[in-house]
C-alpha positions in Angstrom: 8.7 -38.7 -15.3 4.8 -39.3 -14.2 2.3 -35.9 -14.3 2.2 -34.2 -11.3 -1.0 -34.2 -9.2 -2.5 -30.7 -9.4 -3.6 -29.1 -5.9 -5.5 -25.8 -5.0 -6.4 -23.5 -2.7 -10.3 -22.7 -1.3 -9.2 -19.4 -2.9 -8.5 -21.5 -6.2 -11.7 -23.2 -6.5 -13.8 -20.2 -5.9 -11.7 -18.5 -8.8 -12.5 -21.6 -10.8 -16.7 -21.9 -9.5 -16.8 -17.8 -10.0 -18.3 -17.7 -6.5 -16.8 -16.4 -3.3 -14.7 -18.2 -0.5 -17.5 -17.9 1.7 -19.5 -20.2 -0.7 -16.8 -22.6 -0.9 -16.6 -22.9 2.7 -20.2 -23.8 2.4 -20.3 -26.2 0.0 -17.6 -28.4 2.3 -19.4 -27.9 5.5 -22.8 -28.5 3.7 -21.7 -30.9 1.2 -20.3 -34.7 2.2 -19.4 -35.4 -1.3 -17.5 -32.2 -1.3 -14.2 -33.7 -2.2 -11.4 -33.9 0.6 -8.0 -32.3 1.3 -5.2 -34.1 -0.2 -2.2 -31.9 1.0 -1.5 -28.3 2.6 -2.4 -28.4 6.2 -5.5 -27.8 8.3 -5.4 -24.1 8.3 -4.8 -24.2 4.3 -5.9 -27.2 2.9 -5.2 -27.8 -0.3 -7.3 -29.8 -3.3 -7.2 -32.3 -6.3 -8.1 -29.9 -9.2 -9.1 -32.6 -11.1 -12.0 -34.1 -8.2 -12.9 -30.4 -7.6 -13.4 -29.7 -11.1 -15.8 -33.2 -11.6 -17.6 -32.1 -8.6 -18.2 -28.9 -9.9 -19.3 -30.1 -13.5 -22.1 -32.3 -11.9 -23.9 -29.3 -10.4 -22.9 -27.1 -13.1 -20.9 -24.6 -11.0 -17.9 -24.4 -13.5 -16.6 -21.0 -15.4 -14.0 -20.6 -17.3 -10.7 -19.5 -14.8 -8.9 -16.9 -15.9 -5.6 -17.3 -17.4 -3.5 -16.0 -14.8 -5.4 -18.4 -12.6 -4.4 -21.5 -14.5 -0.9 -20.3 -14.6 -1.1 -20.2 -10.8 -2.1 -23.0 -10.6 0.7 -24.8 -12.9 3.4 -23.1 -11.1 2.4 -24.7 -7.9 2.5 -28.1 -9.3 6.1 -27.5 -10.8 7.4 -26.4 -7.6 10.1 -23.7 -6.8 12.2 -22.3 -9.1 10.3 -23.0 -12.3 8.7 -19.4 -12.5 12.3 -17.7 -12.8 13.1 -20.2 -15.9 10.2 -18.6 -17.2 11.1 -15.1 -17.5 12.8 -15.1 -21.1 9.6 -17.1 -22.5 7.8 -13.9 -21.6 9.9 -11.9 -23.2 9.9 -14.1 -26.4 5.8 -14.3 -26.2 5.4 -10.5 -25.4 6.6 -9.9 -29.5 4.0 -12.8 -31.2 1.0 -12.0 -32.4 -2.4 -13.1 -30.9 -2.5 -16.3 -33.4 1.0 -17.7 -32.9 0.1 -17.8 -29.8 -2.5 -19.2 -30.1 -1.4 -21.9 -32.6 1.9 -22.6 -30.0 -0.7 -23.0 -27.0 -2.4 -25.5 -29.1 0.5 -28.2 -29.7 1.5 -31.1 -28.5 3.5 -31.1 -25.3 6.4 -32.4 -27.7 6.5 -30.3 -30.2 5.7 -27.1 -27.9 8.5 -27.6 -25.6 10.4 -28.4 -28.6 9.4 -24.8 -30.3 9.8 -23.1 -26.3 13.6 -24.2 -26.1 14.3 -22.9 -29.9 12.5 -19.7 -28.7 15.0 -19.5 -25.6 18.0 -20.3 -27.3 17.4 -17.3 -30.2 16.8 -14.8 -26.8 19.6 -12.2 -26.0 21.6 -12.8 -22.6 19.6 -9.6 -21.4 17.8 -11.5 -18.2 20.4 -12.2 -14.8 20.5 -15.3 -13.3 18.0 -17.3 -15.4 20.0 -20.5 -15.5 19.1 -23.2 -17.7 15.7 -21.6 -20.1 15.1 -24.8 -21.9 11.9 -27.1 -21.0 11.2 -30.4 -20.1 8.0 -32.3 -21.7 6.5 -32.6 -18.6 6.9 -28.6 -18.1 4.4 -28.0 -20.9 1.8 -27.5 -19.1 3.0 -24.8 -17.6 4.6 -23.5 -20.7 1.3 -23.0 -22.4 -0.5 -21.5 -18.9 2.3 -19.1 -19.6 1.4 -18.2 -23.7 -2.2 -18.3 -22.5 -1.6 -16.0 -20.1 0.0 -13.7 -22.2 -2.4 -14.4 -24.8 -5.5 -13.2 -22.8 -4.0 -10.8 -20.3 -0.7 -9.5 -21.8 2.8 -9.9 -20.5 3.0 -7.6 -17.7 0.2 -9.7 -16.2 2.5 -13.1 -16.9 5.4 -11.3 -15.7 4.0 -10.4 -12.2 2.0 -13.7 -11.5 6.0 -15.5 -12.6 7.6 -12.7 -9.9 5.1 -12.8 -7.7 4.9 -16.6 -7.4 8.7 -16.7 -7.1 8.7 -14.3 -3.9 6.0 -16.1 -2.0 9.1 -19.0 -1.8 11.4 -16.7 0.2 11.9 -14.7 2.9 12.9 -11.6 1.8 10.9 -8.4 3.2 11.1 -4.9 1.7 10.0 -6.1 -1.9 7.1 -3.4 -2.1 5.9 -1.9 -5.1 6.2 1.8 -5.6 3.2 3.4 -6.6 3.0 4.4 -10.5 1.9 7.6 -9.7 4.9 8.4 -6.8 7.6 6.6 -9.2 6.0 9.2 -12.2 6.5 12.1 -10.1 9.8 11.3 -9.3 11.0 11.0 -12.7 9.6 14.4 -13.6 11.3 15.9 -11.5 14.5 15.1 -13.4 15.8 17.7 -15.7 14.2 17.5 -19.3 17.1 15.5 -21.1 18.1 13.4 -18.6 19.5 10.2 -20.8 21.5 7.8 -18.5 19.7 6.6 -15.0 20.3 4.1 -12.4 18.5 2.6 -9.7 20.9 0.6 -7.5 17.4 -1.0 -5.8 15.6 -1.4 -8.3 12.5 -3.6 -7.4 10.1 -4.6 -10.2 11.3 -1.8 -12.3 8.8 0.7 -11.9 11.1 3.9 -11.4 13.3 3.0 -14.7 9.7 2.3 -16.6 9.0 5.5 -15.6 12.7 7.3 -16.1 12.2 5.8 -19.8 9.1 7.0 -20.4 10.6 10.7 -19.9 13.4 9.9 -22.6 16.1 8.2 -20.5 18.2 5.6 -22.9 20.5 4.3 -20.8 18.5 2.5 -17.8 21.1 0.8 -14.9 19.8 -1.4 -12.1 20.6 -3.3 -9.5 18.3 -5.7 -6.8 19.7 -8.4 -4.0 16.8 -10.1 -4.8 17.6 -12.3 -8.2 13.7 -12.5 -8.8 13.5 -8.8 -8.7 16.1 -8.1 -11.1 15.3 -10.7 -13.6 11.5 -9.2 -13.4 13.1 -5.7 -14.3 15.3 -6.3 -16.9 12.3 -8.1 -18.8 9.8 -5.5 -17.9 12.2 -3.0 -19.5 13.0 -4.7 -22.4 9.2 -5.4 -23.2 8.3 -1.8 -21.9 11.3 0.2 -23.2 12.4 -1.6 -26.4 15.0 1.2 -27.7 16.5 1.8 -24.7 19.9 0.6 -23.4 19.4 -1.8 -20.3 21.8 -3.1 -17.8 20.7 -4.7 -14.7 22.5 -6.8 -12.1 21.6 -8.8 -9.2 23.3 -8.4 -5.9 23.9 -6.1 -2.8 24.4 -2.5 -3.8 26.0 -1.3 -0.7 28.3 -4.2 -0.1 29.1 -5.4 -3.3 27.9 -2.5 -6.0 27.7 -3.7 -9.5 28.8 -0.6 -11.0 31.4 0.7 -9.7 33.1 2.6 -12.1 29.6 4.2 -13.4 28.8 7.8 -13.4 24.9 8.9 -14.6 23.0 11.9 -15.2 20.5 10.7 -12.6 19.6 8.3 -9.9 16.0 7.4 -9.2 15.4 4.7 -6.1 13.1 4.0 -3.6 15.7 2.3 -1.0 14.8 0.1 2.0 13.8 1.7 4.9 15.0 1.0 8.3 18.2 -1.8 7.1 20.0 -2.3 10.4 22.5 -5.1 8.4 23.3 -2.9 5.5 27.4 -3.2 6.1 27.7 -0.4 8.6 31.2 -1.9 10.1 32.7 -3.8 7.0 31.7 -0.4 4.9 33.1 2.3 7.5 36.2 3.1 5.2 34.4 3.2 1.8 35.2 6.4 -0.4 31.5 6.8 -1.0 31.1 8.2 2.7 31.9 11.5 1.4 29.5 13.4 3.8 30.4 11.2 6.8 29.7 7.5 8.0 26.1 7.0 8.5 25.4 5.5 11.4 23.8 1.7 12.0 20.1 3.3 12.3 20.4 5.4 9.1 20.9 3.0 6.1 19.0 5.6 4.4 21.9 8.0 4.2 24.1 5.4 3.2 21.7 5.2 0.0 22.2 8.6 -0.4 25.8 8.8 -0.8 26.2 6.0 -3.0 23.7 8.0 -5.1 25.7 10.9 -5.1 28.6 8.7 -6.1 27.3 7.8 -8.8 26.3 11.1 -10.4 28.3 13.3 -13.0 29.1 16.8 -11.3 25.5 18.8 -11.8 23.7 15.7 -12.0 21.1 14.7 -9.7 19.2 12.2 -7.3 15.7 11.8 -6.6 15.1 9.5 -3.7 12.0 8.5 -1.6 13.3 8.7 2.0 11.3 8.3 5.4 10.2 11.0 7.3 12.0 10.1 10.8 15.7 10.8 8.6 14.8 14.3 8.8 14.8 15.0 12.4 16.8 12.1 13.6 19.3 12.8 16.2 22.2 9.9 14.8 21.6 11.9 11.1 22.3 15.1 12.0 26.0 15.5 11.3 25.6 14.0 7.8 22.1 16.1 7.1 24.3 19.0 8.0 27.1 18.2 5.6 24.8 17.5 3.2 22.9 21.0 3.7 26.3 23.0 3.9 28.1 21.3 0.4 25.0 22.3 -1.5 24.0 18.4 -1.9 20.7 18.9 -0.8 18.7 21.1 -2.9 14.6 20.0 -2.0 12.6 18.2 0.6 9.3 17.2 -0.2 6.7 15.9 2.2 4.2 13.6 0.9 0.6 13.1 2.6 0.6 9.9 4.7 -0.2 6.4 3.5 0.8 7.4 -0.2 2.8 3.8 0.6 0.5 1.2 0.7 2.7 -0.5 3.0 3.6 1.8 5.3 1.0 4.3 7.3 3.9 6.9 7.2 4.1 10.4 5.2 7.6 9.9 3.3 9.4 12.5 1.9 11.0 12.8 -1.3 14.8 14.5 -1.4 16.4 15.7 -4.3 19.9 15.8 -4.1 22.6 17.2 -6.7 26.1 16.3 -7.0 27.8 19.7 -6.5 29.9 21.0 -9.5 33.1 22.9 -8.8 32.3 25.2 -11.8 28.6 25.2 -11.1 27.0 28.5 -8.7 26.8 28.3 -5.2 23.9 26.9 -3.6 22.8 29.2 -0.2 19.2 27.9 0.0 17.1 24.4 0.4 13.4 24.5 -1.0 10.5 22.9 1.9 7.3 21.7 0.2 4.7 20.2 1.8 2.4 18.5 -0.7 -0.1 17.1 2.3 -1.0 20.6 3.5 -4.9 21.2 3.7 -6.8 23.9 2.2 -9.4 26.3 3.9 -12.9 25.0 2.3 -14.0 28.1 1.7 -11.1 30.2 0.4 -9.2 27.2 -1.1 -6.1 28.7 1.2 -4.3 26.8 3.5 -4.6 26.8 7.1 -2.3 26.2 9.9 -4.9 24.3 11.8 -6.5 21.9 9.5 -6.4 18.5 9.5 -6.2 16.4 6.7 -8.5 13.1 6.8 -6.3 10.3 7.1 -8.3 8.2 4.4 -8.7 10.6 2.4 -7.3 9.4 -1.2 -4.5 11.1 -2.7 -5.1 13.1 -6.0 -2.2 12.4 -7.9 -2.6 14.7 -10.5 -2.7 18.6 -8.9 -0.7 17.2 -6.1 1.9 16.2 -8.4 1.3 19.1 -10.6 2.0 21.4 -8.0 5.3 20.0 -6.6 7.0 19.9 -10.3 6.2 23.8 -10.7 7.6 24.7 -7.4 10.6 22.4 -7.8 10.9 23.9 -11.7 10.7 27.6 -9.7 13.3 26.8 -7.4 15.3 25.4 -9.1 15.4 28.0 -12.4 16.0 30.9 -10.3 16.3 29.7 -6.3 17.4 33.5 -5.5 13.5 34.6 -6.7 11.7 32.4 -5.2 8.6 32.8 -4.2 7.7 31.8 -0.8 4.0 30.2 -0.6 3.2 30.4 3.7 1.9 26.8 4.5 3.1 25.1 1.6 6.6 26.1 0.2 9.7 27.7 1.4 13.1 28.2 0.5 15.4 28.3 3.5 19.0 29.7 3.7 21.6 27.3 4.6 23.1 29.6 7.1 19.3 29.1 8.8 19.7 25.5 8.5 22.8 25.4 10.2 22.2 27.4 13.2 19.7 24.5 14.7 19.2 20.9 14.7 19.6 20.9 10.6 15.8 19.6 10.7 14.4 18.5 7.5 11.1 18.3 8.1 9.1 20.1 5.3 5.7 20.9 8.2 8.0 22.5 10.3 9.5 25.1 7.9 7.1 25.8 5.4 4.4 26.5 8.9 2.7 30.1 8.4 4.2 32.5 10.7 2.1 35.5 12.4 3.6 37.8 9.5 1.9 35.4 7.1 -1.3 35.0 8.8 -3.9 36.4 6.3 -6.7 37.9 9.7 -9.8 38.2 7.4 -9.1 34.7 6.0 -8.6 33.4 9.1 -12.0 34.9 10.3 -13.7 33.5 7.1 -12.3 29.9 8.3 -13.1 30.3 11.8 -16.9 31.4 10.5 -17.1 28.7 8.2 -16.0 25.9 11.0 -18.4 27.1 13.5 -21.0 26.9 10.7 -20.1 23.3 10.4 -20.0 22.8 13.9 -23.5 23.7 14.8 -24.8 21.6 11.6 -22.8 18.4 12.7 -24.4 19.2 16.5 -28.1 19.1 15.0 -28.5 15.0 15.1 -27.1 15.1 19.1 -30.0 17.8 19.6 -32.4 15.5 17.6 -35.5 14.2 19.6 -34.3 10.8 21.3 -36.7 7.9 21.4 -38.2 7.0 24.8 -36.2 4.2 26.2 -38.4 2.6 28.4 -37.1 0.6 31.3 -37.4 -3.6 30.6 -39.0 -4.5 34.4 -38.0 -4.5 37.8 -34.8 -6.1 36.9 -32.6 -6.9 33.5 -34.2 -9.3 31.0 -32.8 -12.7 31.2 -31.7 -14.5 28.2 -30.4 -17.9 26.4 -27.2 -17.4 24.8 -24.8 -18.7 22.3 -21.4 -18.1 21.0 -20.2 -17.3 18.0 -19.0 -20.6 17.1 -22.1 -22.3 18.6 -24.1 -19.8 15.5 -21.0 -21.1 13.1 -21.5 -24.6 13.9 -25.1 -24.0 13.2 -25.2 -22.4 10.1 -26.4 -19.1 11.3 -23.2 -17.1 10.4 -19.7 -17.8 8.7 -16.6 -16.7 10.2 -13.7 -15.7 7.7 -10.7 -14.3 8.7 -7.5 -12.5 6.6 -4.5 -13.1 7.1 -1.4 -11.2 7.8 -0.4 -8.4 5.6 1.5 -9.8 3.0 5.6 -9.5 2.9 6.1 -9.4 -0.3 5.3 -7.6 -3.7 1.8 -7.5 -5.2 0.6 -5.4 -8.1 -1.8 -4.4 -10.5 -0.2 -7.0 -13.0 -0.7 -10.0 -10.3 -3.8 -12.2 -10.6 -4.8 -10.9 -7.3 -6.4 -7.5 -6.8 -5.2 -3.9 -8.5 -3.4 -1.8 -6.7 -6.0 0.6 -6.5 -8.4 -1.8 -5.3 -10.3 -0.3 -2.2 -9.6 -2.5 0.8 -11.1 -2.7 4.0 -8.4 -2.1 7.3 -8.4 -2.6 10.9 -8.1 1.1 11.4 -10.7 1.8 9.0 -13.3 -0.2 11.6 -11.8 1.3 14.4 -12.0 4.9 13.2 -15.5 4.7 12.0 -13.4 5.5 8.1 -14.0 4.2 4.6 -12.4 1.4 3.1 -8.6 3.5 2.7 -6.4 0.1 1.7 -5.3 -0.9 -1.9 -5.0 -3.6 -3.1 -1.1 -4.6 -2.2 -2.8 -4.6 1.1 -3.7 -8.1 0.2 -2.4 -11.5 -0.9 -3.6 -12.7 -4.8 -4.6 -15.8 -2.9 -6.5 -14.3 0.0 -8.8 -11.6 -1.8 -12.2 -11.5 -0.1 -15.2 -8.8 -1.1 -16.8 -7.7 2.0 -21.1 -8.2 1.1 -23.6 -5.2 2.7 -24.5 -6.7 6.4 -20.9 -8.7 6.8 -20.2 -7.7 10.5 -16.6 -6.6 10.8 -13.9 -6.7 14.0 -10.3 -6.2 14.1 -8.4 -9.3 15.7 -5.8 -6.4 17.1 -6.9 -3.1 18.5 -5.3 -0.3 20.2 -6.4 -0.4 23.9 -9.1 1.9 24.1 -9.6 3.2 20.6 -12.9 3.7 19.0 -15.4 0.9 18.2 -14.7 -2.6 18.0 -17.5 -3.5 15.9 -18.9 -2.5 12.0 -21.9 -3.8 10.1 -20.4 -3.1 6.1 -23.4 -0.9 4.1 -23.2 0.0 0.7 -20.4 2.4 0.5 -18.1 -1.0 1.6 -19.7 -3.1 -1.3 -17.2 -5.1 -2.8 -14.1 -3.7 -0.5 -11.9 -6.6 -0.2 -11.1 -7.9 3.4 -7.5 -7.1 4.7 -5.2 -8.2 7.2 -6.0 -8.4 10.9 -9.6 -8.6 10.1 -12.3 -10.9 11.5 -15.3 -11.0 9.2 -18.8 -12.7 10.4 -21.7 -13.0 7.8 -24.7 -13.8 9.1 -27.4 -15.4 7.1 -30.3 -13.0 7.2 -32.6 -15.6 7.6 -32.1 -16.2 11.0 -29.9 -13.4 12.2 -30.0 -9.2 12.2 -26.8 -7.7 11.7 -27.0 -4.8 13.5 -28.8 -7.0 16.6 -24.8 -9.1 15.8 -23.1 -6.1 15.6 -24.5 -4.5 18.7 -24.3 -7.5 21.1 -20.8 -8.4 19.9 -19.5 -4.9 20.8 -20.6 -5.1 24.0 -18.1 -4.2 27.0 -19.0 -7.5 28.6 -18.2 -9.6 25.3 -15.3 -7.1 24.5 -13.6 -8.2 28.3 -14.7 -11.9 27.9 -13.1 -12.7 24.1 -10.2 -10.3 24.4 -7.1 -10.5 26.1 -4.7 -7.0 26.5 -0.9 -7.3 26.1 0.7 -4.0 26.8 -1.4 -1.6 25.0 -3.0 -3.9 22.8 -6.7 -6.0 22.6 -6.6 -9.2 20.6 -9.9 -10.4 20.0 -11.5 -13.8 19.6 -14.6 -13.5 18.8 -15.7 -17.4 18.7 -16.1 -16.9 22.5 -18.5 -13.6 22.2 -21.9 -14.4 23.3 -25.5 -13.1 21.6 -29.2 -13.8 23.0 -30.9 -16.2 21.5 -34.3 -14.4 20.1 -36.8 -14.4 17.4 -35.8 -12.6 14.3 -38.5 -10.0 14.6 -37.4 -9.1 18.1 -33.7 -9.1 17.0 -34.8 -6.6 14.0 -36.1 -4.3 16.9 -33.0 -4.3 19.0 -30.8 -3.8 15.8 -32.6 -0.6 14.5 -31.6 0.6 18.0 -28.8 -0.5 18.0 -27.8 1.3 14.6 -29.2 4.6 16.2 -26.4 4.0 18.8 -24.0 3.8 15.8 -25.7 7.5 14.5 -25.2 9.2 17.5 -21.9 7.9 18.3 -20.7 9.2 14.6 -22.1 12.4 15.1 -20.6 12.8 18.5 -17.4 11.7 16.8 -18.0 14.4 13.5 -19.1 17.1 16.0 -16.1 16.6 18.7 -13.6 16.9 15.7 -14.9 20.0 13.9 -14.9 21.5 17.6 -11.4 20.8 18.3 -10.4 22.0 14.9 -12.5 25.2 15.7 -11.0 26.2 19.1 -7.6 25.9 17.6 -8.6 28.0 14.8 -9.6 30.8 17.6 -7.1 30.3 19.7 -4.4 30.2 16.9 -6.1 33.7 15.6 -5.8 35.2 19.2 -2.1 34.2 20.0 -1.0 35.5 16.5 -3.1 38.8 16.5 -5.1 38.0 13.8 -8.3 37.7 15.7 -9.9 40.4 18.4 -11.9 38.7 20.8 -15.6 39.9 20.8 -17.0 42.9 22.9 -19.5 40.4 24.5 -16.7 38.3 26.3 -15.3 41.0 28.2 -17.1 40.7 32.4 -18.6 43.9 33.3 
């Protein structure tokens, strides 16, 4: 069998050469001898690897490619299905010393595959649905790449590259990973001494790994997607070798792999919003002890599935969407969970703790009722995203959390654990913390809509308000507003008329400027419908990513590496001009000039990046004219409430660079003016709300000077 020809993408060429994707684009455009595409599509061409390497060698542009990149390239050459067959080999390689890994990688193809096959034969049958783990001679390239990745980057990195490659070939969604700090919090909410843990939607195994770190010794998992189950099985064998792990493939709701199993605890981050979860065919299922969930409430099916697998008194911690707490269709089952004592706590999390969703999710802590246990008369509600008074550290009723504020997991987790521990140990003696935590009686919850939204229950009442603290808050906000308004009152430069009539210019479109090499236009793909993890050959999950909403809101990069495909990462450079491809009509500014604070952030999905040649185009000049009303109107289409931009149709005047810089400085001043106005407006709203709340609850008195004569 002949060796298949290796093909690489432009992103992979950039990694091989150690340059940006923009540089590769310039090479393609400016060098006639750059290798022509040999496959792919017009928008995503593929290039012959050998031809590219030869072209780079001739120009001295080669750098050693990361081992993970070599594995990724080899996997594409060998097609779908190869990655899953390599999972067992990762387990073998993980236990080999570096010297042995290096020896194996250097063997001839025949000897390498023979040793790999012998190793596969010795493996326990612990990885589900991998099929044949024997490797042919023509697969030596990918086996060697795998060994080198384990040697250079570790077994976890190799495992994630395999899984990510396999997921690229599936249309499955809902494969996003649970952030490790969140998974750690969920596992630590379980009682000490928890030994047997189940995750019925285990994904990549993050929750089970955290359970093992907390001392669990028997781990059970199931996932609908085979590659996820395989990934979890190998990951647990590597990271928790002393634990007994059993991982299965299948639909946990329709085909439970552990129908008779009961455990000490369940940890799960089930998929949100499933419609086709089997509601009709499972209508008589005995798991629905609290009511049959509606078709739109799949999360309540997962909650009852978890309770059915618990020993009496056992705990489940589930990640849930916020809408489940107040959705009308879920009210009856919510009420039954409360009435029976199965629902013990609901913890509200900050918005956007999940890189794949902008919601503020919740943690539901459930406990299977024990007939011999105490009666549960209250439910704990905690709002971990409560804003704090910056002068006193106290929680306020009217403050708002910055939408782009990064989550400080250490204090958040400790606060949640302390509050839950105090309530779990002595619920009747729990001391409420207004604005943060409150224990609400079952009677009170059942007397209304059984709304389980934490913010509704923890908010301060008039009896909780400290007048002195509220007065300090109002004074602080007034001071902040005064300082924020100073730039608005500063002397503005004189704006002189251009003459009796407006200036007339020669214009060029963005497409014209790109063809002439004055700028490069890049665009990012849509959000990846699959999992990306820190071990992948893409960016780490905590890497800053600039999102479209950050452009519109004028905020710092708020995304993470999970927002970017491994093959699509494009760093943002100072001076780049950025535009969202889609935006809400009338929302914020639609152009942004990247500054040093944005440097090295990655370009998020649905964004156009225009990189001007600084010797020919001034960035602020370009941004100012692109953001003009005429340009936005001419280069956009509006559907419903959304605006879709097409920057190639936008125009800028042809001016000398010195004149561009004069205009650029003026546009920068306009940008600063807008930013100051937005900050002052936000502080003014917050100050007004604080004073209004204080007046209406009787915590503040009106000043004497406001009394009319």
